[in-house]
C-alpha positions as CSV (number, residue, x, y, z in Angstrom):
1,X,-57.9,-19.7,-10.5
2,X,-56.4,-18.7,-13.7
3,X,-58.8,-16.2,-16.3
4,X,-59.5,-17.1,-19.5
5,X,-57.3,-15.3,-21.7
6,X,-54.7,-13.9,-19.6
7,X,-51.2,-15.5,-18.6
8,X,-50.0,-16.9,-16.3
9,X,-47.9,-13.8,-14.2
10,X,-49.7,-11.1,-15.5
11,X,-51.1,-8.5,-13.0
12,X,-55.2,-7.6,-13.7
13,X,-56.5,-4.8,-12.2
14,X,-60.3,-4.9,-11.9
15,X,-62.2,-1.4,-11.9
16,X,-64.2,-1.4,-8.8
17,X,-67.4,0.2,-10.3
18,X,-67.8,-1.2,-13.8
19,X,-66.2,-4.3,-13.6
20,X,-63.6,-3.8,-16.5
21,X,-60.2,-6.0,-16.3
22,X,-57.0,-4.2,-17.5
23,X,-53.7,-5.9,-17.5
24,X,-51.6,-3.6,-16.8
25,X,-48.0,-5.6,-16.8
26,X,-46.4,-8.9,-15.7
27,X,-45.4,-10.0,-11.6
28,X,-44.1,-12.9,-10.6
29,X,-47.3,-14.4,-9.0
30,X,-50.1,-15.4,-10.8
31,X,-53.7,-12.7,-10.9
32,X,-56.2,-13.8,-8.3
33,X,-58.9,-10.8,-9.6
34,X,-62.1,-11.2,-10.9
35,X,-65.2,-8.8,-12.0
36,X,-66.6,-10.4,-8.8
37,X,-64.4,-9.2,-6.2
38,X,-63.9,-5.9,-6.4
39,X,-65.1,-5.0,-3.2
40,X,-62.2,-7.8,-1.5
41,X,-58.7,-6.4,-1.2
42,X,-56.4,-9.0,-2.1
43,X,-54.1,-9.4,1.2
44,X,-51.0,-11.0,0.0
45,X,-48.4,-9.4,-1.1
46,X,-47.6,-11.1,-3.9
47,X,-51.2,-10.2,-5.3
48,X,-52.4,-8.3,-7.5
49,X,-54.6,-5.2,-5.7
50,X,-58.1,-4.5,-6.6
51,X,-59.6,-1.2,-6.3
52,X,-58.3,2.1,-6.9
53,X,-54.4,1.5,-6.2
54,X,-53.3,-0.3,-9.9
55,X,-50.8,-3.1,-8.9
56,X,-48.4,-5.6,-6.9
57,X,-48.2,-4.5,-3.3
58,X,-44.6,-6.2,-2.9
59,X,-43.3,-4.6,-6.5
60,X,-45.3,-1.6,-6.3
61,X,-42.8,1.8,-5.9
62,X,-44.0,4.6,-3.0
63,X,-45.3,6.9,-5.6
64,X,-47.9,4.4,-7.1
65,X,-49.0,3.4,-3.5
66,X,-49.9,7.4,-2.9
67,X,-51.8,7.1,-6.5
68,X,-49.4,9.7,-8.0
69,X,-48.4,10.2,-11.3
70,X,-45.8,7.3,-12.4
71,X,-43.1,7.0,-15.3
72,X,-40.6,4.9,-15.7
73,X,-38.7,5.1,-12.8
74,X,-41.2,3.4,-10.7
75,X,-40.7,0.3,-12.9
76,X,-36.5,0.5,-12.4
77,X,-38.6,0.4,-8.3
78,X,-40.0,-2.3,-9.0
79,X,-37.7,-3.9,-11.4
80,X,-34.6,-3.7,-7.9
81,X,-37.1,-5.3,-5.6
82,X,-37.3,-8.2,-7.9
83,X,-33.4,-8.0,-8.0
84,X,-33.7,-7.8,-4.3
85,X,-35.7,-10.9,-4.6
86,X,-33.5,-12.9,-6.6
87,X,-30.1,-12.3,-4.5
88,X,-31.2,-12.2,-1.3
89,X,-34.3,-15.0,-1.6
90,X,-36.7,-12.4,-0.1
91,X,-38.5,-9.3,-1.3
92,X,-37.4,-6.0,0.8
93,X,-40.9,-5.0,1.8
94,X,-43.8,-7.7,3.2
95,X,-46.0,-7.0,5.8
96,X,-48.7,-9.0,7.1
97,X,-51.8,-7.0,6.2
98,X,-51.6,-4.3,2.7
99,X,-51.8,-1.6,4.6
100,X,-48.8,-2.3,6.5
101,X,-46.8,-3.5,3.1
102,X,-47.5,-0.2,1.5
103,X,-46.0,1.5,4.9
104,X,-43.2,0.0,4.5
105,X,-43.4,1.1,1.0
106,X,-43.6,5.0,1.7
107,X,-41.3,5.1,4.4
108,X,-38.9,2.5,5.8
109,X,-35.6,1.6,4.3
110,X,-35.1,-1.6,2.9
111,X,-32.7,-4.1,5.2
112,X,-29.9,-4.2,4.4
113,X,-29.1,-6.5,1.0
114,X,-25.6,-7.6,2.5
115,X,-26.9,-8.3,5.6
116,X,-29.2,-11.4,4.2
117,X,-26.9,-12.0,1.0
118,X,-23.0,-11.6,2.8
119,X,-22.0,-12.5,-0.7
120,X,-23.2,-9.9,-2.7
121,X,-20.8,-7.0,-4.2
122,X,-20.8,-4.2,-2.2
123,X,-20.9,-2.5,-5.3
124,X,-24.1,-4.3,-6.1
125,X,-25.6,-4.1,-3.4
126,X,-25.3,-0.2,-3.4
127,X,-27.0,0.3,-7.1
128,X,-30.0,-2.4,-6.1
129,X,-30.4,0.1,-3.0
130,X,-30.1,3.5,-5.1
131,X,-33.3,1.5,-7.7
132,X,-35.2,1.5,-4.3
133,X,-35.2,5.0,-3.7
134,X,-38.0,6.8,-2.2
135,X,-37.5,9.6,-4.2
136,X,-37.8,8.8,-8.2
137,X,-35.2,11.3,-9.0
138,X,-32.3,9.4,-7.2
139,X,-33.5,5.8,-9.0
140,X,-31.4,5.5,-12.4
141,X,-33.6,7.3,-14.8
142,X,-34.2,3.7,-16.7
143,X,-34.2,0.3,-16.5
144,X,-31.8,-0.3,-18.8
145,X,-29.2,2.3,-17.0
146,X,-30.0,0.3,-13.4
147,X,-29.5,-3.1,-15.7
148,X,-26.4,-1.4,-17.0
149,X,-25.1,-0.6,-13.0
150,X,-26.5,-3.4,-11.6
151,X,-23.8,-5.6,-14.9
152,X,-21.4,-3.7,-13.7
153,X,-21.5,-3.7,-9.7
154,X,-22.0,-7.8,-10.4
155,X,-18.7,-7.9,-12.6
156,X,-16.8,-5.6,-9.7
157,X,-13.4,-4.0,-10.5
158,X,-12.3,-7.3,-12.2
159,X,-14.0,-6.0,-15.7
160,X,-12.1,-3.0,-16.6
161,X,-8.3,-4.5,-14.6
162,X,-8.9,-7.8,-16.7
163,X,-9.7,-6.1,-20.2
164,X,-6.6,-3.6,-19.2
165,X,-4.2,-6.4,-18.5
166,X,-5.7,-8.5,-21.8
167,X,-4.9,-4.8,-23.7
168,X,-1.7,-4.9,-22.7
169,X,-0.4,-8.6,-22.4
170,X,-1.0,-8.7,-26.4
171,X,0.7,-5.1,-27.0
172,X,3.4,-5.2,-24.5
173,X,6.0,-3.3,-26.1
174,X,3.9,-0.2,-26.9
175,X,3.1,-0.2,-23.3
176,X,6.5,-0.3,-22.4
177,X,7.7,2.5,-24.8
178,X,4.8,4.4,-23.1
179,X,5.6,3.4,-19.5
180,X,9.0,4.5,-20.4
181,X,8.3,7.9,-22.2
182,X,5.9,8.4,-18.9
183,X,8.4,8.4,-16.7
184,X,11.5,9.5,-18.2
185,X,10.2,13.4,-16.2
186,X,9.9,11.9,-12.8
187,X,13.2,10.1,-12.8
188,X,14.9,13.1,-14.1
189,X,13.4,15.1,-11.0
190,X,14.4,12.8,-8.7
191,X,18.1,12.9,-10.1
192,X,18.0,16.6,-10.4
193,X,15.7,16.3,-6.4
194,X,19.2,14.5,-5.0
195,X,21.8,16.0,-6.4
196,X,20.0,19.0,-4.2
197,X,19.8,16.6,-1.5
198,X,23.6,16.6,-1.3
199,X,24.4,19.8,-1.8
200,X,22.2,20.4,1.4
201,X,23.9,17.9,3.7
202,X,27.0,19.3,2.6
203,X,25.8,22.3,3.9
204,X,23.9,21.6,7.0
205,X,23.8,19.0,9.3
206,X,20.7,17.0,7.8
207,X,19.4,14.1,10.6
208,X,19.5,10.9,8.7
209,X,16.3,10.7,9.8
210,X,15.0,13.9,7.7
211,X,16.8,12.6,5.2
212,X,15.1,9.4,4.3
213,X,11.9,10.8,5.0
214,X,12.2,13.5,2.2
215,X,14.0,10.7,0.0
216,X,10.3,8.6,0.1
217,X,8.2,11.1,-0.5
218,X,9.6,12.8,-3.4
219,X,9.8,9.3,-5.2
220,X,6.7,8.4,-4.1
221,X,5.0,11.6,-5.2
222,X,6.9,11.5,-8.7
223,X,6.0,8.0,-8.9
224,X,2.6,8.8,-8.9
225,X,2.7,11.2,-11.3
226,X,4.8,9.3,-13.8
227,X,1.3,7.2,-13.4
228,X,-0.7,9.4,-14.0
229,X,1.3,10.5,-17.6
230,X,1.2,7.0,-18.5
231,X,-2.6,7.0,-18.5
232,X,-2.8,9.9,-20.1
233,X,-0.9,8.3,-22.8
234,X,-2.7,4.7,-21.9
235,X,-6.5,6.9,-22.9
236,X,-4.9,8.7,-25.9
237,X,-3.8,4.8,-27.0
238,X,-7.4,3.5,-26.5
239,X,-9.1,6.3,-28.2
240,X,-6.6,5.5,-31.4
241,X,-7.8,2.1,-31.0
242,X,-11.7,2.5,-31.0
243,X,-11.4,4.6,-33.8
244,X,-8.7,2.6,-35.9
245,X,-10.3,-0.9,-34.9
246,X,-6.9,-2.5,-34.3
247,X,-4.4,-2.2,-32.0
248,X,-1.8,0.4,-33.4
249,X,-1.3,4.0,-33.1
250,X,0.0,7.0,-34.8
251,X,2.7,7.6,-32.6
252,X,3.4,11.1,-34.0
253,X,-0.2,12.1,-33.5
254,X,-0.4,10.9,-29.7
255,X,3.3,12.2,-29.1
256,X,1.6,15.7,-29.9
257,X,-1.7,14.9,-28.5
258,X,0.7,14.2,-25.0
259,X,2.9,17.2,-25.5
260,X,-0.4,19.4,-25.7
261,X,-2.3,17.7,-22.7
262,X,0.7,18.4,-20.9
263,X,0.9,22.0,-19.5
264,X,-2.8,21.3,-18.5
265,X,-2.2,17.7,-16.4
266,X,0.9,19.9,-14.8
267,X,-1.6,22.5,-13.7
268,X,-4.2,19.8,-12.3
269,X,-1.5,18.2,-10.7
270,X,-0.5,20.9,-8.8
271,X,-3.5,23.0,-7.9
272,X,-4.7,18.9,-6.8
273,X,-1.7,18.4,-4.3
274,X,-3.0,20.1,-1.0
275,X,-6.1,18.1,-1.8
276,X,-4.6,15.2,0.6
277,X,-7.7,14.0,2.4
278,X,-8.9,10.1,2.2
279,X,-12.4,11.1,0.0
280,X,-10.0,13.3,-1.9
281,X,-7.6,11.0,-2.9
282,X,-10.7,8.7,-4.5
283,X,-12.5,11.4,-6.2
284,X,-9.8,13.1,-7.7
285,X,-8.0,10.1,-9.5
286,X,-10.1,10.3,-12.7
287,X,-8.8,13.8,-13.6
288,X,-5.6,12.8,-15.8
289,X,-8.2,11.2,-18.3
290,X,-11.1,13.2,-17.9
291,X,-7.9,16.2,-19.3
292,X,-7.3,13.4,-22.1
293,X,-10.8,12.7,-23.0
294,X,-12.7,15.9,-22.4
295,X,-9.8,18.4,-22.2
296,X,-11.0,20.0,-18.8
297,X,-8.0,21.6,-16.9
298,X,-7.7,22.9,-13.1
299,X,-10.7,22.9,-10.7
300,X,-13.0,21.7,-13.9
301,X,-11.5,18.6,-14.0
302,X,-11.1,18.0,-10.8
303,X,-14.7,18.4,-10.2
304,X,-15.3,16.2,-13.5
305,X,-13.8,13.7,-11.6
306,X,-14.9,13.5,-8.7
307,X,-19.1,13.2,-10.5
308,X,-17.6,10.5,-12.5
309,X,-15.9,8.7,-9.4
310,X,-19.2,9.0,-7.6
311,X,-21.2,6.7,-10.4
312,X,-18.7,4.0,-9.8
313,X,-17.3,4.7,-5.9
314,X,-16.9,0.9,-4.8
315,X,-14.5,0.2,-8.3
316,X,-12.7,3.6,-8.0
317,X,-11.7,2.8,-4.3
318,X,-10.4,-0.4,-5.6
319,X,-8.6,0.7,-8.5
320,X,-6.9,3.3,-6.1
321,X,-5.0,1.4,-4.6
322,X,-3.8,-0.2,-7.9
323,X,-3.0,3.2,-8.3
324,X,-0.7,4.2,-5.5
325,X,0.4,0.9,-4.6
326,X,3.1,0.6,-7.0
327,X,4.5,4.5,-5.8
328,X,4.4,4.0,-2.2
329,X,6.3,0.5,-2.1
330,X,8.9,1.4,-4.5
331,X,9.7,4.4,-2.3
332,X,9.3,2.1,1.2
333,X,11.1,-0.9,-0.2
334,X,14.4,0.1,0.5
335,X,14.2,1.8,4.0
336,X,11.8,-1.0,5.3
337,X,15.1,-3.5,4.4
338,X,17.3,-1.4,5.7
339,X,15.0,-0.6,9.5
340,X,14.9,-5.1,9.7
341,X,19.0,-5.4,10.0
342,X,19.7,-2.4,12.0
343,X,19.7,1.3,12.8
344,X,23.2,1.4,11.6
345,X,22.5,0.6,8.5
346,X,19.7,3.1,8.1
347,X,22.7,5.4,9.2
348,X,25.0,4.6,6.1
349,X,21.4,4.3,3.9
350,X,20.9,8.1,4.6
351,X,24.4,8.7,4.5
352,X,24.6,6.7,0.9
353,X,21.8,9.2,-0.2
354,X,23.5,12.7,1.0
355,X,27.0,11.4,-1.3
356,X,27.8,11.0,-4.4
357,X,27.8,6.8,-5.0
358,X,26.9,4.3,-7.3
359,X,24.8,2.0,-4.7
360,X,23.0,6.3,-4.2
361,X,22.3,6.2,-7.2
362,X,20.6,3.3,-7.6
363,X,18.4,3.3,-4.0
364,X,17.1,6.6,-6.5
365,X,16.7,5.4,-9.7
366,X,14.8,1.8,-8.5
367,X,12.0,3.9,-7.7
368,X,11.2,4.4,-11.2
369,X,12.1,0.5,-12.3
370,X,9.8,-0.2,-9.7
371,X,7.0,1.1,-10.8
372,X,7.2,-1.2,-14.7
373,X,4.7,-2.6,-12.1
374,X,1.4,-0.5,-12.9
375,X,2.1,-0.9,-16.6
376,X,-0.8,-3.5,-16.4
377,X,-3.2,-0.7,-14.8
378,X,-2.5,2.4,-17.2
379,X,-5.6,1.3,-19.7
380,X,-7.7,0.9,-16.2
381,X,-8.5,3.8,-15.8
382,X,-9.2,4.8,-19.0
383,X,-11.8,1.9,-19.1
384,X,-13.0,3.1,-15.7
385,X,-13.8,6.2,-17.3
386,X,-15.8,4.8,-19.7
387,X,-17.4,2.7,-17.0
388,X,-18.4,5.9,-15.1
389,X,-20.0,7.4,-18.5
390,X,-22.5,4.4,-19.0
391,X,-23.4,5.0,-15.2
392,X,-24.8,7.7,-15.2
393,X,-26.1,7.6,-18.7
394,X,-23.8,9.5,-20.6
395,X,-22.1,7.5,-22.9
396,X,-22.1,3.7,-24.2
397,X,-18.4,2.6,-23.8
398,X,-16.8,2.8,-27.3
399,X,-16.2,-0.2,-29.0
400,X,-12.3,-2.0,-28.9
401,X,-11.0,-4.5,-31.3
402,X,-11.1,-8.0,-30.0
403,X,-8.0,-9.3,-27.6
404,X,-7.3,-12.2,-27.2
405,X,-6.7,-13.0,-23.4
406,X,-4.0,-14.2,-22.0
407,X,-2.9,-15.5,-18.1
408,X,-5.0,-17.0,-15.7
409,X,-7.9,-16.8,-13.7
410,X,-7.9,-13.4,-12.5
411,X,-8.0,-12.9,-8.2
412,X,-8.7,-9.2,-7.6
413,X,-10.0,-9.5,-4.5
414,X,-6.6,-11.0,-3.1
415,X,-4.8,-8.6,-5.7
416,X,-6.5,-5.2,-3.9
417,X,-5.9,-7.4,-0.3
418,X,-2.2,-6.9,-1.8
419,X,-2.3,-3.5,-2.7
420,X,-3.3,-2.7,0.5
421,X,-0.9,-4.7,2.6
422,X,2.2,-4.5,1.2
423,X,2.2,-0.8,1.1
424,X,0.8,-0.8,4.5
425,X,3.6,-3.4,5.9
426,X,6.4,-1.3,4.6
427,X,5.3,2.1,5.6
428,X,4.7,0.7,9.6
429,X,8.6,-1.2,8.9
430,X,9.7,1.9,8.2
431,X,8.1,4.5,9.8
432,X,9.7,2.1,13.4
433,X,12.9,3.1,11.3
434,X,12.6,6.9,10.6
435,X,11.1,6.5,14.9
436,X,14.4,5.1,15.8
437,X,16.6,7.1,14.1
438,X,15.2,10.7,15.2
439,X,14.3,8.8,18.8
440,X,17.2,6.2,18.9
441,X,16.7,3.1,21.6
442,X,18.6,3.6,25.1
443,X,21.1,1.0,23.9
444,X,22.1,2.7,20.6
445,X,22.6,6.3,22.2
446,X,24.8,4.5,24.7
447,X,26.5,2.8,21.5
448,X,26.8,6.4,19.6
449,X,27.7,8.4,23.0
450,X,30.9,5.6,23.4
451,X,32.2,6.1,20.0
452,X,32.0,9.9,20.5
453,X,33.8,9.4,23.7
454,X,31.4,11.3,25.8
455,X,31.7,9.7,29.5
456,X,29.4,11.8,31.3
457,X,26.5,10.8,28.7
458,X,27.5,7.4,28.7
459,X,27.2,7.0,32.6
460,X,24.0,9.1,32.0
461,X,22.4,6.6,29.6
462,X,23.2,3.9,31.9
463,X,21.6,5.4,34.8
464,X,18.4,5.9,32.5
465,X,18.5,1.8,31.6
466,X,20.2,1.3,29.2
467,X,21.4,-2.2,29.2
468,X,25.7,-2.7,29.6
469,X,25.7,-5.9,27.9
470,X,23.6,-5.4,24.5
471,X,25.5,-6.6,21.7
472,X,25.4,-4.9,18.3
473,X,25.2,-6.9,15.0
474,X,28.5,-7.4,14.6
475,X,28.1,-9.0,18.7
476,X,30.1,-6.0,20.5
477,X,29.3,-5.3,23.9
478,X,29.2,-1.7,25.3
479,X,32.5,-2.4,27.0
480,X,34.7,-4.0,23.9
481,X,33.2,-0.5,22.0
482,X,34.7,1.4,24.4
483,X,37.6,-0.5,24.5
484,X,38.0,0.1,20.2
485,X,36.9,4.1,20.8
486,X,39.6,4.3,23.4
487,X,37.4,5.8,26.4
488,X,39.2,4.7,29.1
489,X,36.7,6.5,31.3
490,X,33.2,4.8,29.5
491,X,35.6,1.2,29.5
492,X,36.0,1.8,33.9
493,X,32.4,2.8,34.6
494,X,30.9,-0.3,32.1
495,X,33.0,-2.9,34.4
496,X,32.5,-0.9,37.6
497,X,28.5,-1.3,36.3
498,X,28.9,-5.0,36.2
499,X,29.5,-5.7,32.8
500,X,30.7,-9.4,31.2
501,X,34.5,-9.5,31.0
502,X,34.4,-12.6,29.8
503,X,31.5,-11.7,26.1
504,X,32.7,-12.3,22.6
505,X,32.3,-11.0,19.4
506,X,31.2,-12.0,16.3
507,X,34.8,-13.4,16.3
508,X,35.1,-14.8,19.6
509,X,37.5,-12.2,20.8
510,X,36.8,-10.8,24.5
511,X,37.1,-7.7,25.9
512,X,40.8,-8.6,27.2
513,X,41.8,-9.3,23.6
514,X,40.6,-6.5,22.6
515,X,42.1,-3.9,24.9
516,X,45.5,-5.9,24.6
517,X,45.7,-5.8,20.6
518,X,45.0,-1.9,20.6
519,X,47.7,-1.2,23.7
520,X,45.1,-0.3,26.2
521,X,47.0,-1.5,29.1
522,X,45.9,-0.1,32.0
523,X,42.4,-1.4,31.2
524,X,43.5,-4.6,30.3
525,X,45.4,-4.5,33.7
526,X,41.6,-3.6,35.1
527,X,39.9,-6.4,33.3
528,X,42.6,-8.7,34.7
529,X,42.2,-7.3,38.6
530,X,38.2,-7.9,38.3
531,X,39.2,-11.8,37.3
532,X,39.1,-11.6,33.0
533,X,39.7,-14.8,32.1
534,X,43.3,-14.5,30.5
535,X,43.4,-17.7,28.2
536,X,40.3,-17.4,26.3
537,X,41.2,-17.6,22.5
538,X,39.2,-16.0,19.4
539,X,38.5,-17.1,16.5
540,X,42.4,-18.1,15.5
541,X,42.8,-19.1,18.1
542,X,44.9,-16.3,19.7
543,X,45.0,-15.6,23.2
544,X,46.0,-11.8,25.5
545,X,49.3,-13.5,25.9
546,X,49.7,-13.7,21.9
547,X,48.6,-10.8,21.1
548,X,50.2,-8.9,23.6
549,X,54.0,-10.7,22.8
550,X,53.1,-9.0,19.3
551,X,53.5,-5.3,20.7
552,X,56.3,-6.6,22.4
553,X,54.6,-5.5,25.4
554,X,56.8,-7.4,28.5
555,X,55.2,-5.3,31.4
556,X,51.8,-6.7,30.1
557,X,53.3,-10.2,28.7
558,X,54.3,-9.9,32.9
559,X,50.6,-9.4,34.1
560,X,49.5,-11.8,32.4
561,X,51.5,-14.4,32.8
562,X,51.2,-13.6,36.6
563,X,47.4,-14.1,35.8
564,X,47.9,-17.2,35.2
565,X,48.5,-16.5,31.2
566,X,49.1,-20.1,29.7
567,X,52.4,-19.7,27.2
568,X,52.2,-23.1,25.7
569,X,48.9,-22.9,23.5
570,X,49.4,-22.5,19.8
571,X,47.3,-20.6,17.2
572,X,45.6,-22.1,14.2
573,X,49.1,-21.7,12.7
574,X,50.9,-23.6,15.1
575,X,52.6,-20.5,16.9
576,X,53.1,-20.1,20.3
577,X,52.8,-16.4,22.1
578,X,57.3,-17.0,22.4
579,X,57.4,-18.2,18.6
580,X,55.3,-14.5,17.8
581,X,57.6,-12.7,20.2
582,X,61.1,-14.2,18.5
583,X,59.3,-13.7,14.5
584,X,58.9,-9.5,15.5
585,X,62.2,-9.3,17.7
586,X,61.0,-8.9,21.2
587,X,64.1,-11.1,22.8
588,X,63.1,-9.4,26.6
589,X,59.7,-10.8,25.7
590,X,60.8,-14.4,24.5
591,X,62.8,-14.4,27.6
592,X,59.8,-14.1,30.0
593,X,58.0,-16.8,27.5
594,X,60.7,-18.9,27.9
595,X,59.5,-22.7,29.0
């Protein structure tokens, strides 16, 4: 029933001796206690408890259940229970009886919030569970701080990313200049590193896989460092925006501050290089803006970064992907693309990177150009820094000037998946390519052995299972490659092992056509003896007999005729084998081809 003089929803506590009734605070249920019920505890977890324990059981903090002195952190616990109930439809602790409910508050861990409400953001769930900590010291210090963290957790990564994009999109010229300025140093170092790689390749036999791997690591590392310099410049610009109330910077002052901070940035970067564990990568990501905002450096900046990241860890993990994603996409793009083409293409890429040439310089420079993808995310790091300070209760974010909203609907979850997926796919493809370069398949090893004229090596690889008819990208089989390389021993061995005699490359040329065109008469006779068709023409209509006539090889022409070669066919230009012999002045061959 309702009590006279008390609002519905107020908690009413009754002193058992004096029968005094006092309003202690608001809870979700109607107060039902009356002076006449002091000897009976109300058993509903949602109703006010009468007696020595004051409060509503479902919302009471552990220290309140114990009868300890309480402060504002007890209210934080109750607020966390209410938030939990709003998100899941039920309170975390609701026993069948009052003693059981109190025991649950004192000793049980709250059920995982996302198990009951999977759609709740992990960051928001973490804030609620922090508010439900048994130890008051581990909860947010005030209800206001809890509310601020809950709001940030609910908005997740979308808020700083959206604000960052809006700021950049409304000041493209300024942030483009900042990006270019930040990337000049990495570009210069990349150029110097490539010159060193060229010199190294000229003095030692540098494996192609090692050359490509070195370029990948150098490109990713330097572009990542450029992104960190850009974060420093972005925060310096944001601070000027907040101070002046408009999106305008004093370029001279900004440049002076950046030059003053650069030694600290470089020193902290070098100190943090050995910290390559995943946890350290997350914790260390705010040190550039810590240097710009607080002037710390080295180990102190790294410790401060870890402290700030701890306050916004779910947001920091999502931000990390946008921090390192562009660098690795830029570094892995070409190696992955060339892996999809062919192993030989990777060899050519390595050769381009270790020699002077336009393409090699393009591959060197393009990661820096592609790093412009990061431009819209630079200010987000400073905004995340201010958000972390707010979650720690240190300071409210500064007021930035109003900015117009540009662009369509933001999809941070999809973008996060993209920044995860694309680098991982590129890394997997590039890793396969580098592995194939370091330990190429038997077919690739066979091709190399043929080109190098290693007959014994060819025999060993075929014995190990290398396919004798596995065509390369141009359609040339190992037998064709042996003929072109003049490796007679390999050709004879491949023929003996059953290589297809009438295989065709992409120009429809057969092994016999290659042998005749290159004057490999002995191999041509071997092919004829094994049953090669002498009348198969290539895409121009030229037959092996025409090739022999052009060369003026009367003995080979006779051998082809003896095996059934037809002198009547004409090529694309209408010439017969005899016409070609006459054009080249080979009268003896023309006589053999007389109808």
